[in-house]
N, CA, C and O atoms as a printed pandas DataFrame, in Angstrom:
     atom_number atom_name residue_name chain_id  residue_number  x_coord  y_coord  z_coord
0              1         N          UNK        A               1  101.553  113.221   73.573
1              2        CA          UNK        A               1  101.232  113.861   74.551
2              3         C          UNK        A               1  102.118  113.390   75.966
3              4         O          UNK        A               1  102.344  112.190   76.123
4              5         N          UNK        A               2  102.539  114.254   76.841
5              6        CA          UNK        A               2  103.066  113.685   77.991
6              7         C          UNK        A               2  101.883  113.523   79.018
7              8         O          UNK        A               2  100.933  114.305   78.966
8              9         N          UNK        A               3  101.930  112.595   79.874
9             10        CA          UNK        A               3  100.899  112.267   81.021
10            11         C          UNK        A               3  101.509  113.681   81.850
11            12         O          UNK        A               3  102.713  113.843   82.047
12            13         N          UNK        A               4  100.712  114.415   82.181
13            14        CA          UNK        A               4  101.047  115.424   83.486
14            15         C          UNK        A               4  100.080  114.880   84.754
15            16         O          UNK        A               4   99.844  115.691   85.649
16            17         N          UNK        A               5   99.649  113.841   84.826
17            18        CA          UNK        A               5   98.961  113.618   86.185
18            19         C          UNK        A               5  100.061  113.351   87.068
19            20         O          UNK        A               5  101.165  112.823   86.929
20            21         N          UNK        A               6   99.262  114.011   88.266
21            22        CA          UNK        A               6  100.264  113.657   89.488
22            23         C          UNK        A               6  100.165  112.349   90.028
23            24         O          UNK        A               6   99.028  111.942   90.267
24            25         N          UNK        A               7  101.411  111.397   90.337
25            26        CA          UNK        A               7  100.769  110.023   90.808
26            27         C          UNK        A               7  101.436  109.952   92.428
27            28         O          UNK        A               7  102.643  110.012   92.665
28            29         N          UNK        A               8  100.758  109.865   93.072
29            30        CA          UNK        A               8  101.109  109.618   94.456
30            31         C          UNK        A               8  101.888  108.304   94.714
31            32         O          UNK        A               8  101.309  107.233   94.531
32            33         N          UNK        A               9  103.292  108.340   95.168
33            34        CA          UNK        A               9  103.752  107.144   95.143
34            35         C          UNK        A               9  103.773  106.445   96.860
35            36         O          UNK        A               9  103.441  105.291   97.131
36            37         N          UNK        A              10  104.161  107.294   97.671
37            38        CA          UNK        A              10  103.988  106.892   99.064
38            39         C          UNK        A              10  103.239  108.147   99.865
39            40         O          UNK        A              10  102.960  109.242   99.377
40            41         N          UNK        A              11  103.005  107.726  101.134
41            42        CA          UNK        A              11  102.633  108.970  102.192
42            43         C          UNK        A              11  102.776  108.453  103.389
43            44         O          UNK        A              11  102.463  107.263  103.436
44            45         N          UNK        A              12  103.284  109.111  104.781
45            46        CA          UNK        A              12  103.656  109.170  105.605
46            47         C          UNK        A              12  103.442  110.139  106.681
47            48         O          UNK        A              12  103.572  111.348  106.487
48            49         N          UNK        A              13  103.103  109.615  107.859
49            50        CA          UNK        A              13  102.066  110.585  108.668
50            51         C          UNK        A              13  101.019  109.828  109.217
51            52         O          UNK        A              13  100.515  108.837  108.688
52            53         N          UNK        A              14  100.665  110.396  110.445
53            54        CA          UNK        A              14  100.604  112.203  110.465
54            55         C          UNK        A              14  101.655  112.465  111.398
55            56         O          UNK        A              14  101.786  111.528  112.186
56            57         N          UNK        A              15  102.532  113.509  111.603
57            58        CA          UNK        A              15  103.112  113.797  112.224
58            59         C          UNK        A              15  102.801  115.103  112.910
59            60         O          UNK        A              15  102.386  115.985  112.159
60            61         N          UNK        A              16  102.920  115.407  114.202
61            62        CA          UNK        A              16  102.611  116.769  114.994
62            63         C          UNK        A              16  104.061  117.624  114.872
63            64         O          UNK        A              16  105.101  117.356  115.474
64            65         N          UNK        A              17  103.818  118.800  113.858
65            66        CA          UNK        A              17  104.521  119.745  113.761
66            67         C          UNK        A              17  104.654  120.592  115.344
67            68         O          UNK        A              17  103.712  120.818  116.104
68            69         N          UNK        A              18  106.102  120.965  115.558
69            70        CA          UNK        A              18  106.627  121.717  116.521
70            71         C          UNK        A              18  106.070  123.021  116.592
71            72         O          UNK        A              18  106.106  123.624  115.520
72            73         N          UNK        A              19  105.546  123.650  117.588
73            74        CA          UNK        A              19  105.087  124.905  117.728
74            75         C          UNK        A              19  103.987  125.563  116.222
75            76         O          UNK        A              19  104.122  126.575  115.534
76            77         N          UNK        A              20  103.090  124.604  116.187
77            78        CA          UNK        A              20  102.189  124.299  115.181
78            79         C          UNK        A              20  100.744  123.804  115.914
79            80         O          UNK        A              20  100.738  122.931  116.782
80            81         N          UNK        A              21   99.848  124.305  115.567
81            82        CA          UNK        A              21   98.726  123.154  115.711
82            83         C          UNK        A              21   97.973  122.874  114.449
83            84         O          UNK        A              21   96.886  123.256  114.016
84            85         N          UNK        A              22   99.331  121.726  113.804
85            86        CA          UNK        A              22   98.807  120.609  112.957
86            87         C          UNK        A              22   99.311  119.855  112.975
87            88         O          UNK        A              22  100.295  119.797  113.712
88            89         N          UNK        A              23   98.883  118.639  112.041
89            90        CA          UNK        A              23   99.064  117.315  111.857
90            91         C          UNK        A              23   99.764  117.659  110.232
91            92         O          UNK        A              23   99.339  118.409  109.353
92            93         N          UNK        A              24  100.721  116.975  110.257
93            94        CA          UNK        A              24  101.589  116.781  108.571
94            95         C          UNK        A              24  101.632  115.360  108.300
95            96         O          UNK        A              24  101.650  114.429  109.104
96            97         N          UNK        A              25  101.648  115.343  106.785
97            98        CA          UNK        A              25  102.005  114.133  106.020
98            99         C          UNK        A              25  102.576  114.790  104.980
99           100         O          UNK        A              25  102.425  115.896  104.461
100          101         N          UNK        A              26  103.585  113.414  104.719
101          102        CA          UNK        A              26  104.825  113.724  103.882
102          103         C          UNK        A              26  104.491  112.873  102.642
103          104         O          UNK        A              26  104.691  111.659  102.692
104          105         N          UNK        A              27  103.882  113.577  101.285
105          106        CA          UNK        A              27  103.663  112.642  100.125
106          107         C          UNK        A              27  104.829  112.963   99.010
107          108         O          UNK        A              27  105.391  114.014   98.699
108          109         N          UNK        A              28  104.965  111.483   98.497
109          110        CA          UNK        A              28  106.182  111.413   97.678
110          111         C          UNK        A              28  105.170  111.586   96.286
111          112         O          UNK        A              28  104.066  111.053   96.394
112          113         N          UNK        A              29  105.452  112.252   95.068
113          114        CA          UNK        A              29  104.949  112.441   94.296
114          115         C          UNK        A              29  105.755  112.391   92.868
115          116         O          UNK        A              29  106.977  112.517   92.796
116          117         N          UNK        A              30  104.979  112.210   91.857
117          118        CA          UNK        A              30  105.607  112.377   90.692
118          119         C          UNK        A              30  105.115  112.185   89.258
119          120         O          UNK        A              30  104.616  111.093   88.986
120          121         N          UNK        A              31  105.197  113.112   88.318
121          122        CA          UNK        A              31  104.727  112.850   86.914
122          123         C          UNK        A              31  105.879  112.033   85.950
123          124         O          UNK        A              31  107.079  111.811   86.111
124          125         N          UNK        A              32  104.952  111.715   84.915
125          126        CA          UNK        A              32  105.875  111.116   83.864
126          127         C          UNK        A              32  106.861  112.096   83.099
127          128         O          UNK        A              32  107.480  111.534   82.195
128          129         N          UNK        A              33  107.086  113.198   83.241
129          130        CA          UNK        A              33  107.879  113.973   82.990
130          131         C          UNK        A              33  108.811  114.135   83.652
131          132         O          UNK        A              33  109.722  114.559   82.941
132          133         N          UNK        A              34  109.142  114.016   84.787
133          134        CA          UNK        A              34  109.610  114.445   85.875
134          135         C          UNK        A              34  110.963  113.128   85.972
135          136         O          UNK        A              34  110.740  112.064   85.394
136          137         N          UNK        A              35  112.166  113.297   86.645
137          138        CA          UNK        A              35  113.041  111.971   86.490
138          139         C          UNK        A              35  112.824  111.514   87.599
139          140         O          UNK        A              35  112.844  110.284   87.641
140          141         N          UNK        A              36  112.536  112.243   88.910
141          142        CA          UNK        A              36  112.718  111.497   90.118
142          143         C          UNK        A              36  111.410  111.932   90.791
143          144         O          UNK        A              36  110.820  112.785   90.128
144          145         N          UNK        A              37  110.747  111.545   92.028
145          146        CA          UNK        A              37  109.761  111.694   92.523
146          147         C          UNK        A              37  110.267  113.480   93.658
147          148         O          UNK        A              37  111.371  113.911   93.992
148          149         N          UNK        A              38  109.017  113.958   93.877
149          150        CA          UNK        A              38  109.641  115.237   95.019
150          151         C          UNK        A              38  108.400  114.892   95.937
151          152         O          UNK        A              38  107.393  114.194   95.815
152          153         N          UNK        A              39  108.991  115.783   97.005
153          154        CA          UNK        A              39  108.541  115.564   98.518
154          155         C          UNK        A              39  107.252  116.813   98.499
155          156         O          UNK        A              39  107.373  117.891   97.917
156          157         N          UNK        A              40  106.062  116.388   99.251
157          158        CA          UNK        A              40  105.230  117.156   99.468
158          159         C          UNK        A              40  104.545  117.397  100.649
159          160         O          UNK        A              40  103.617  116.631  100.907
160          161         N          UNK        A              41  104.851  118.478  101.579
161          162        CA          UNK        A              41  104.148  118.452  103.105
162          163         C          UNK        A              41  103.144  119.015  102.923
163          164         O          UNK        A              41  103.034  120.103  102.359
164          165         N          UNK        A              42  101.861  118.042  103.588
165          166        CA          UNK        A              42  100.424  119.110  103.233
166          167         C          UNK        A              42  100.569  118.851  104.817
167          168         O          UNK        A              42  100.937  117.805  105.352
168          169         N          UNK        A              43  100.123  120.273  105.549
169          170        CA          UNK        A              43   99.819  120.556  106.802
170          171         C          UNK        A              43   98.315  120.444  106.762
171          172         O          UNK        A              43   97.685  120.631  105.721
172          173         N          UNK        A              44   97.594  120.051  108.229
173          174        CA          UNK        A              44   95.981  120.046  108.206
174          175         C          UNK        A              44   96.204  120.586  109.456
175          176         O          UNK        A              44   96.852  119.975  110.305
176          177         N          UNK        A              45   95.608  121.944  109.694
177          178        CA          UNK        A              45   95.419  122.744  111.065
178          179         C          UNK        A              45   94.374  122.125  111.948
179          180         O          UNK        A              45   93.299  121.832  111.427
180          181         N          UNK        A              46   94.516  121.954  112.894
181          182        CA          UNK        A              46   93.887  121.297  113.869
182          183         C          UNK        A              46   92.661  122.058  114.252
183          184         O          UNK        A              46   91.681  121.413  113.879
184          185         N          UNK        A              47   92.387  122.946  114.727
185          186        CA          UNK        A              47   91.277  123.805  114.841
186          187         C          UNK        A              47   90.600  124.412  113.827
187          188         O          UNK        A              47   89.370  124.443  113.779
188          189         N          UNK        A              48   91.336  124.904  113.001
189          190        CA          UNK        A              48   90.691  125.543  111.447
190          191         C          UNK        A              48   90.085  124.485  110.168
191          192         O          UNK        A              48   89.207  124.664  109.324
192          193         N          UNK        A              49   90.847  123.506  110.414
193          194        CA          UNK        A              49   90.277  122.006  109.387
194          195         C          UNK        A              49   89.778  120.795  109.961
195          196         O          UNK        A              49   88.615  120.402  109.873
196          197         N          UNK        A              50   90.740  120.211  110.567
197          198        CA          UNK        A              50   90.040  119.040  111.490
198          199         C          UNK        A              50   89.332  119.510  112.315
199          200         O          UNK        A              50   88.283  118.873  112.224
200          201         N          UNK        A              51   89.256  120.091  112.926
201          202        CA          UNK        A              51   87.765  120.187  114.239
202          203         C          UNK        A              51   86.596  120.679  113.264
203          204         O          UNK        A              51   85.522  120.098  113.421
204          205         N          UNK        A              52   86.662  121.757  112.194
205          206        CA          UNK        A              52   85.587  122.064  111.474
206          207         C          UNK        A              52   85.131  120.884  110.415
207          208         O          UNK        A              52   83.937  120.983  110.133
208          209         N          UNK        A              53   85.679  119.996  109.887
209          210        CA          UNK        A              53   85.545  119.152  109.145
210          211         C          UNK        A              53   84.853  117.779  109.948
211          212         O          UNK        A              53   83.850  117.160  109.593
212          213         N          UNK        A              54   85.707  117.527  111.115
213          214        CA          UNK        A              54   85.026  116.654  112.301
214          215         C          UNK        A              54   83.481  116.712  112.381
215          216         O          UNK        A              54   82.682  115.799  112.170
216          217         N          UNK        A              55   83.163  118.444  112.860
217          218        CA          UNK        A              55   81.942  118.682  113.382
218          219         C          UNK        A              55   80.851  118.527  111.996
219          220         O          UNK        A              55   79.840  117.827  111.930
220          221         N          UNK        A              56   81.332  119.267  111.134
221          222        CA          UNK        A              56   80.446  118.595  109.678
222          223         C          UNK        A              56   80.189  117.222  109.681
223          224         O          UNK        A              56   78.995  116.922  109.667
224          225         N          UNK        A              57   80.835  116.498  109.693
225          226        CA          UNK        A              57   81.348  115.046  109.369
226          227         C          UNK        A              57   80.240  114.517  110.471
227          228         O          UNK        A              57   79.147  114.019  110.202
228          229         N          UNK        A              58   80.666  114.696  111.470
229          230        CA          UNK        A              58   80.082  113.518  112.690
230          231         C          UNK        A              58   79.178  114.549  113.645
231          232         O          UNK        A              58   78.404  113.995  114.427
232          233         N          UNK        A              59   79.211  115.739  113.640
233          234        CA          UNK        A              59   78.482  116.248  115.067
234          235         C          UNK        A              59   79.351  116.959  115.926
235          236         O          UNK        A              59   80.428  117.501  115.681
236          237         N          UNK        A              60   78.504  116.838  117.296
237          238        CA          UNK        A              60   79.165  116.617  118.583
238          239         C          UNK        A              60   79.235  114.998  118.931
239          240         O          UNK        A              60   78.194  114.401  119.207
240          241         N          UNK        A              61   80.488  114.331  118.904
241          242        CA          UNK        A              61   80.568  112.879  118.778
242          243         C          UNK        A              61   81.482  112.844  120.251
243          244         O          UNK        A              61   82.179  113.818  120.534
244          245         N          UNK        A              62   81.440  112.057  120.846
245          246        CA          UNK        A              62   81.691  111.843  122.492
246          247         C          UNK        A              62   82.711  110.085  121.795
247          248         O          UNK        A              62   82.551  109.414  120.775
248          249         N          UNK        A              63   83.469  109.986  122.714
249          250        CA          UNK        A              63   84.003  108.635  122.387
250          251         C          UNK        A              63   85.058  108.614  123.512
251          252         O          UNK        A              63   85.177  109.538  124.317
252          253         N          UNK        A              64   86.008  107.218  123.515
253          254        CA          UNK        A              64   87.155  107.558  124.472
254          255         C          UNK        A              64   88.104  107.761  124.012
255          256         O          UNK        A              64   88.210  107.327  122.865
256          257         N          UNK        A              65   89.253  108.469  124.564
257          258        CA          UNK        A              65   90.245  108.800  123.769
258          259         C          UNK        A              65   91.009  108.290  122.721
259          260         O          UNK        A              65   91.547  108.824  121.751
260          261         N          UNK        A              66   90.949  107.266  123.082
261          262        CA          UNK        A              66   91.446  106.382  121.817
262          263         C          UNK        A              66   90.489  106.610  120.469
263          264         O          UNK        A              66   91.177  106.868  119.481
264          265         N          UNK        A              67   89.206  106.576  120.236
265          266        CA          UNK        A              67   88.592  106.355  119.786
266          267         C          UNK        A              67   88.438  107.887  118.714
267          268         O          UNK        A              67   87.995  107.954  117.568
268          269         N          UNK        A              68   88.962  108.949  119.560
269          270        CA          UNK        A              68   89.007  110.306  119.235
270          271         C          UNK        A              68   90.025  110.264  118.220
271          272         O          UNK        A              68   89.851  110.566  117.039
272          273         N          UNK        A              69   91.108  109.867  118.751
273          274        CA          UNK        A              69   92.667  109.833  118.187
274          275         C          UNK        A              69   92.753  109.025  116.832
275          276         O          UNK        A              69   93.506  109.299  115.897
276          277         N          UNK        A              70   91.891  108.028  116.888
277          278        CA          UNK        A              70   91.365  107.195  115.347
278          279         C          UNK        A              70   90.976  107.771  114.685
279          280         O          UNK        A              70   91.329  107.708  113.507
280          281         N          UNK        A              71   89.916  108.745  115.186
281          282        CA          UNK        A              71   88.946  109.445  114.540
282          283         C          UNK        A              71   89.732  110.538  113.569
283          284         O          UNK        A              71   89.668  110.599  112.341
284          285         N          UNK        A              72   90.642  111.552  114.649
285          286        CA          UNK        A              72   91.741  112.317  113.996
286          287         C          UNK        A              72   92.518  111.732  112.939
287          288         O          UNK        A              72   92.494  112.252  111.823
288          289         N          UNK        A              73   93.232  110.665  113.178
289          290        CA          UNK        A              73   93.706  110.174  112.065
290          291         C          UNK        A              73   93.425  109.709  110.879
291          292         O          UNK        A              73   94.214  109.487  109.961
292          293         N          UNK        A              74   92.134  109.541  110.909
293          294        CA          UNK        A              74   91.528  109.054  109.737
294          295         C          UNK        A              74   91.020  110.024  108.894
295          296         O          UNK        A              74   91.195  109.963  107.677
296          297         N          UNK        A              75   90.229  111.175  109.590
297          298        CA          UNK        A              75   90.018  112.720  108.757
298          299         C          UNK        A              75   90.769  113.107  108.340
299          300         O          UNK        A              75   90.803  113.454  107.160
300          301         N          UNK        A              76   92.104  113.248  109.525
301          302        CA          UNK        A              76   93.133  114.604  109.175
302          303         C          UNK        A              76   93.802  113.862  107.217
303          304         O          UNK        A              76   93.928  114.412  106.123
304          305         N          UNK        A              77   93.998  112.709  107.623
305          306        CA          UNK        A              77   94.461  111.788  106.309
306          307         C          UNK        A              77   93.755  112.210  104.771
307          308         O          UNK        A              77   94.249  112.627  103.723
308          309         N          UNK        A              78   92.125  111.825  105.268
309          310        CA          UNK        A              78   91.428  112.397  103.993
310          311         C          UNK        A              78   91.237  113.680  103.575
311          312         O          UNK        A              78   90.965  113.996  102.417
312          313         N          UNK        A              79   91.416  114.662  104.788
313          314        CA          UNK        A              79   91.560  115.989  104.485
314          315         C          UNK        A              79   92.859  116.595  103.714
315          316         O          UNK        A              79   92.947  117.525  102.912
316          317         N          UNK        A              80   94.022  115.546  104.368
317          318        CA          UNK        A              80   95.235  115.750  103.484
318          319         C          UNK        A              80   95.398  115.183  102.195
319          320         O          UNK        A              80   96.304  115.552  101.448
320          321         N          UNK        A              81   94.580  114.311  101.889
321          322        CA          UNK        A              81   94.702  113.676  100.656
322          323         C          UNK        A              81   93.760  114.736   99.369
323          324         O          UNK        A              81   94.076  115.124   98.244
324          325         N          UNK        A              82   92.620  114.904  100.146
325          326        CA          UNK        A              82   91.761  115.782   99.133
326          327         C          UNK        A              82   92.522  117.347   99.110
327          328         O          UNK        A              82   92.281  118.020   98.108
328          329         N          UNK        A              83   93.446  117.967  100.183
329          330        CA          UNK        A              83   94.066  119.074  100.066
330          331         C          UNK        A              83   95.305  118.947   99.169
331          332         O          UNK        A              83   95.832  119.917   98.623
332          333         N          UNK        A              84   95.715  117.727   99.062
333          334        CA          UNK        A              84   96.664  117.631   97.497
334          335         C          UNK        A              84   95.991  117.758   96.310
335          336         O          UNK        A              84   96.365  118.385   95.320
336          337         N          UNK        A              85   94.922  117.097   96.464
337          338        CA          UNK        A              85   93.953  117.541   95.053
338          339         C          UNK        A              85   93.611  118.628   95.006
339          340         O          UNK        A              85   93.791  119.008   93.849
340          341         N          UNK        A              86   93.140  119.519   95.691
341          342        CA          UNK        A              86   92.809  121.046   95.934
342          343         C          UNK        A              86   94.413  121.636   95.203
343          344         O          UNK        A              86   94.479  122.336   94.192
344          345         N          UNK        A              87   95.234  121.296   95.763
345          346        CA          UNK        A              87   96.821  122.336   95.831
346          347         C          UNK        A              87   97.136  121.834   93.768
347          348         O          UNK        A              87   97.668  122.504   92.883
348          349         N          UNK        A              88   96.676  120.789   93.734
349          350        CA          UNK        A              88   97.182  120.210   92.124
350          351         C          UNK        A              88   96.391  120.729   91.576
351          352         O          UNK        A              88   96.914  121.340   90.644
352          353         N          UNK        A              89   95.092  120.896   91.605
353          354        CA          UNK        A              89   94.138  121.474   90.357
354          355         C          UNK        A              89   94.368  123.370   90.664
355          356         O          UNK        A              89   93.705  124.227   90.080
356          357         N          UNK        A              90   95.246  123.599   91.502
357          358        CA          UNK        A              90   95.002  125.258   91.466
358          359         C          UNK        A              90   96.645  125.245   91.082
359          360         O          UNK        A              90   97.091  126.287   91.563
360          361         N          UNK        A              91   97.579  124.606   90.510
361          362        CA          UNK        A              91   98.628  124.740   89.889
362          363         C          UNK        A              91   99.997  125.010   91.202
363          364         O          UNK        A              91  101.087  125.546   91.002
364          365         N          UNK        A              92   99.582  124.560   92.229
365          366        CA          UNK        A              92  100.607  124.718   93.538
366          367         C          UNK        A              92  101.792  123.376   93.368
367          368         O          UNK        A              92  102.906  123.207   93.864
368          369         N          UNK        A              93  101.111  122.711   92.605
369          370        CA          UNK        A              93  102.231  121.499   92.794
370          371         C          UNK        A              93  102.879  120.936   90.940
371          372         O          UNK        A              93  103.245  119.832   90.537
372          373         N          UNK        A              94  102.769  122.266   90.241
373          374        CA          UNK        A              94  103.101  122.416   88.967
374          375         C          UNK        A              94  104.833  122.051   88.704
375          376         O          UNK        A              94  105.288  121.250   87.887
376          377         N          UNK        A              95  105.415  122.712   89.446
377          378        CA          UNK        A              95  106.775  123.215   89.313
378          379         C          UNK        A              95  107.309  121.461   90.221
379          380         O          UNK        A              95  106.841  120.803   91.150
380          381         N          UNK        A              96  108.147  121.361   89.560
381          382        CA          UNK        A              96  109.641  119.999   89.699
382          383         C          UNK        A              96  110.307  120.458   91.203
383          384         O          UNK        A              96  111.504  120.739   91.168
384          385         N          UNK        A              97  109.695  120.541   92.368
385          386        CA          UNK        A              97  110.454  121.223   93.654
386          387         C          UNK        A              97  109.452  120.672   94.945
387          388         O          UNK        A              97  108.222  120.699   94.959
388          389         N          UNK        A              98  110.350  120.177   96.000
389          390        CA          UNK        A              98  109.506  120.303   96.938
390          391         C          UNK        A              98  108.809  121.249   97.562
391          392         O          UNK        A              98  109.251  122.397   97.594
392          393         N          UNK        A              99  107.679  120.939   98.123
393          394        CA          UNK        A              99  106.590  122.135   98.228
394          395         C          UNK        A              99  105.778  121.735   99.700
395          396         O          UNK        A              99  105.523  120.600  100.103
396          397         N          UNK        A             100  105.542  122.708  100.192
397          398        CA          UNK        A             100  104.440  122.306  101.584
398          399         C          UNK        A             100  103.016  123.003  101.218
399          400         O          UNK        A             100  102.890  124.197  100.945
400          401         N          UNK        A             101  102.257  122.310  101.248
401          402        CA          UNK        A             101  100.902  122.671  101.171
402          403         C          UNK        A             101  100.262  123.082  102.465
403          404         O          UNK        A             101   99.918  122.252  103.306
404          405         N          UNK        A             102  100.077  124.624  102.640
405          406        CA          UNK        A             102   99.999  124.982  104.077
406          407         C          UNK        A             102   98.795  124.695  104.500
407          408         O          UNK        A             102   98.140  124.289  103.540
408          409         N          UNK        A             103   98.127  124.708  105.545
409          410        CA          UNK        A             103   96.981  124.903  106.183
410          411         C          UNK        A             103   95.823  126.231  105.138
411          412         O          UNK        A             103   96.188  127.394  104.970
412          413         N          UNK        A             104   94.735  125.775  104.691
413          414        CA          UNK        A             104   93.767  126.845  104.149
414          415         C          UNK        A             104   93.213  127.462  105.154
415          416         O          UNK        A             104   92.083  127.268  105.604
416          417         N          UNK        A             105   94.317  128.499  105.649
417          418        CA          UNK        A             105   93.875  129.789  106.831
418          419         C          UNK        A             105   94.758  130.855  106.426
419          420         O          UNK        A             105   95.895  130.610  106.022
420          421         N          UNK        A             106   94.332  131.933  106.507
421          422        CA          UNK        A             106   94.932  133.257  106.458
422          423         C          UNK        A             106   95.144  133.358  104.590
423          424         O          UNK        A             106   94.150  133.395  103.865
424          425         N          UNK        A             107   96.178  133.383  104.177
425          426        CA          UNK        A             107   95.886  133.877  102.651
426          427         C          UNK        A             107   95.700  133.039  101.988
427          428         O          UNK        A             107   95.660  133.323  100.791
428          429         N          UNK        A             108   95.515  131.755  102.337
429          430        CA          UNK        A             108   95.561  130.196  101.533
430          431         C          UNK        A             108   93.293  130.121  101.779
431          432         O          UNK        A             108   92.602  129.355  101.109
432          433         N          UNK        A             109   92.714  131.096  102.838
433          434        CA          UNK        A             109   91.726  130.589  103.443
434          435         C          UNK        A             109   90.636  130.841  102.459
435          436         O          UNK        A             109   89.538  131.159  102.917
436          437         N          UNK        A             110   90.802  130.734  101.061
437          438        CA          UNK        A             110   89.549  131.225   99.981
438          439         C          UNK        A             110   89.800  129.580   99.625
439          440         O          UNK        A             110   88.749  128.956   99.477
440          441         N          UNK        A             111   90.954  128.857   99.481
441          442        CA          UNK        A             111   90.407  127.264   99.356
442          443         C          UNK        A             111   89.934  126.146  100.475
443          444         O          UNK        A             111   89.853  124.932  100.294
444          445         N          UNK        A             112   89.676  126.807  101.554
445          446        CA          UNK        A             112   88.657  126.247  102.430
446          447         C          UNK        A             112   87.445  125.804  101.512
447          448         O          UNK        A             112   87.115  124.648  101.246
448          449         N          UNK        A             113   86.946  126.803  101.152
449          450        CA          UNK        A             113   85.511  126.188  100.719
450          451         C          UNK        A             113   85.745  125.316  100.023
451          452         O          UNK        A             113   85.151  124.302  100.390
452          453         N          UNK        A             114   86.497  125.140   98.923
453          454        CA          UNK        A             114   86.525  123.852   98.291
454          455         C          UNK        A             114   86.645  122.519   99.314
455          456         O          UNK        A             114   86.113  121.482   98.918
456          457         N          UNK        A             115   87.261  122.516  100.488
457          458        CA          UNK        A             115   87.560  121.402  101.366
458          459         C          UNK        A             115   86.231  121.620  101.716
459          460         O          UNK        A             115   85.743  120.540  101.382
460          461         N          UNK        A             116   85.510  122.142  102.067
461          462        CA          UNK        A             116   83.985  122.242  102.849
462          463         C          UNK        A             116   83.251  121.779  102.261
463          464         O          UNK        A             116   82.558  120.900  102.775
464          465         N          UNK        A             117   83.080  122.126  101.021
465          466        CA          UNK        A             117   82.114  121.256   99.881
466          467         C          UNK        A             117   82.637  119.836   99.758
467          468         O          UNK        A             117   81.888  118.868   99.633
468          469         N          UNK        A             118   84.201  119.746   99.808
469          470        CA          UNK        A             118   84.551  117.972   99.556
470          471         C          UNK        A             118   83.742  117.559  101.022
471          472         O          UNK        A             118   82.905  116.657  101.001
472          473         N          UNK        A             119   84.034  118.225  102.177
473          474        CA          UNK        A             119   83.503  117.482  103.006
474          475         C          UNK        A             119   82.074  117.257  103.399
475          476         O          UNK        A             119   81.731  116.340  104.146
476          477         N          UNK        A             120   80.876  118.532  102.623
477          478        CA          UNK        A             120   79.660  117.673  102.577
478          479         C          UNK        A             120   79.078  117.066  101.639
479          480         O          UNK        A             120   77.890  116.747  101.599
480          481         N          UNK        A             121   80.199  116.817  100.552
481          482        CA          UNK        A             121   79.567  115.700   99.657
482          483         C          UNK        A             121   80.118  114.171  100.443
483          484         O          UNK        A             121   79.507  113.113  100.598
484          485         N          UNK        A             122   81.154  114.468  100.739
485          486        CA          UNK        A             122   81.714  112.953  101.641
486          487         C          UNK        A             122   81.211  112.491  102.667
487          488         O          UNK        A             122   81.547  111.379  103.071
488          489         N          UNK        A             123   80.395  113.167  103.240
489          490        CA          UNK        A             123   79.865  113.038  104.903
490          491         C          UNK        A             123   79.573  111.783  105.029
491          492         O          UNK        A             123   80.205  111.089  105.825
492          493         N          UNK        A             124   78.541  111.260  104.247
493          494        CA          UNK        A             124   78.042  109.996  104.439
494          495         C          UNK        A             124   79.351  108.601  104.130
495          496         O          UNK        A             124   79.322  107.628  104.884
496          497         N          UNK        A             125   80.029  108.641  103.404
497          498        CA          UNK        A             125   81.075  107.849  103.426
498          499         C          UNK        A             125   81.661  107.745  104.747
499          500         O          UNK        A             125   81.554  106.983  105.708
500          501         N          UNK        A             126   82.409  108.927  104.408
501          502        CA          UNK        A             126   83.517  109.076  105.839
502          503         C          UNK        A             126   82.253  108.778  106.717
503          504         O          UNK        A             126   82.267  107.570  106.480
504          505         N          UNK        A             127   81.475  108.885  107.310
505          506        CA          UNK        A             127   80.834  108.457  108.475
506          507         C          UNK        A             127   81.016  107.191  108.300
507          508         O          UNK        A             127   81.919  106.826  109.052
508          509         N          UNK        A             128   80.492  106.100  107.510
509          510        CA          UNK        A             128   80.466  104.932  107.673
510          511         C          UNK        A             128   81.794  104.289  107.388
511          512         O          UNK        A             128   81.843  103.065  107.265
512          513         N          UNK        A             129   83.091  105.175  107.251
513          514        CA          UNK        A             129   84.144  104.236  107.106
514          515         C          UNK        A             129   84.885  104.345  108.722
515          516         O          UNK        A             129   85.602  103.508  109.271
516          517         N          UNK        A             130   84.363  105.864  109.302
517          518        CA          UNK        A             130   84.776  105.795  110.626
518          519         C          UNK        A             130   83.802  104.960  111.591
519          520         O          UNK        A             130   84.273  104.481  112.622
520          521         N          UNK        A             131   82.413  104.776  111.259
521          522        CA          UNK        A             131   81.736  103.674  112.061
522          523         C          UNK        A             131   82.456  102.548  112.153
523          524         O          UNK        A             131   82.773  102.219  113.296
524          525         N          UNK        A             132   82.848  101.774  111.145
525          526        CA          UNK        A             132   83.576  100.598  110.733
526          527         C          UNK        A             132   85.060  100.691  111.332
527          528         O          UNK        A             132   85.561   99.678  111.820
528          529         N          UNK        A             133   85.695  101.785  111.300
529          530        CA          UNK        A             133   87.039  101.778  111.800
530          531         C          UNK        A             133   87.378  101.610  113.673
531          532         O          UNK        A             133   88.108  100.971  114.430
532          533         N          UNK        A             134   85.996  102.942  113.732
533          534        CA          UNK        A             134   86.198  103.144  115.352
534          535         C          UNK        A             134   84.878  102.375  115.910
535          536         O          UNK        A             134   85.251  101.870  116.968
536          537         N          UNK        A             135   83.543  102.055  115.704
537          538        CA          UNK        A             135   82.634  101.783  116.225
538          539         C          UNK        A             135   81.491  102.592  116.601
539          540         O          UNK        A             135   80.482  102.065  117.068
540          541         N          UNK        A             136   81.602  103.958  116.407
541          542        CA          UNK        A             136   80.656  104.834  116.819
542          543         C          UNK        A             136   79.539  105.199  115.760
543          544         O          UNK        A             136   78.642  105.988  116.056
């Protein structure tokens, strides 16, 4: 049986998308059955995903602009990682082609519930990582 599990080879980002309030990450992913890796761009909506998860994880946190930037970078990467897992489980990465995982808003808002559940489950782990990283 061929291993159909997706393997993440590399991740770059975050990038700020022009004309969109999102951070995006570029993933290079491969399956054993694919001859070459494929690109997946994962977009994390700042107001609808990052800010919602940040308030769920940390509540109303204050800090310097530098600390806020580090928190945003850390959380947006974790969100992007989880979004790629959700997209894979939902069959959105089954085909061998470059793909965009859009923000879980509008037509994809039904997927946000899974992201929200994940944020609740990972709250303590993410809090500890942010405390170590940023010192808040």
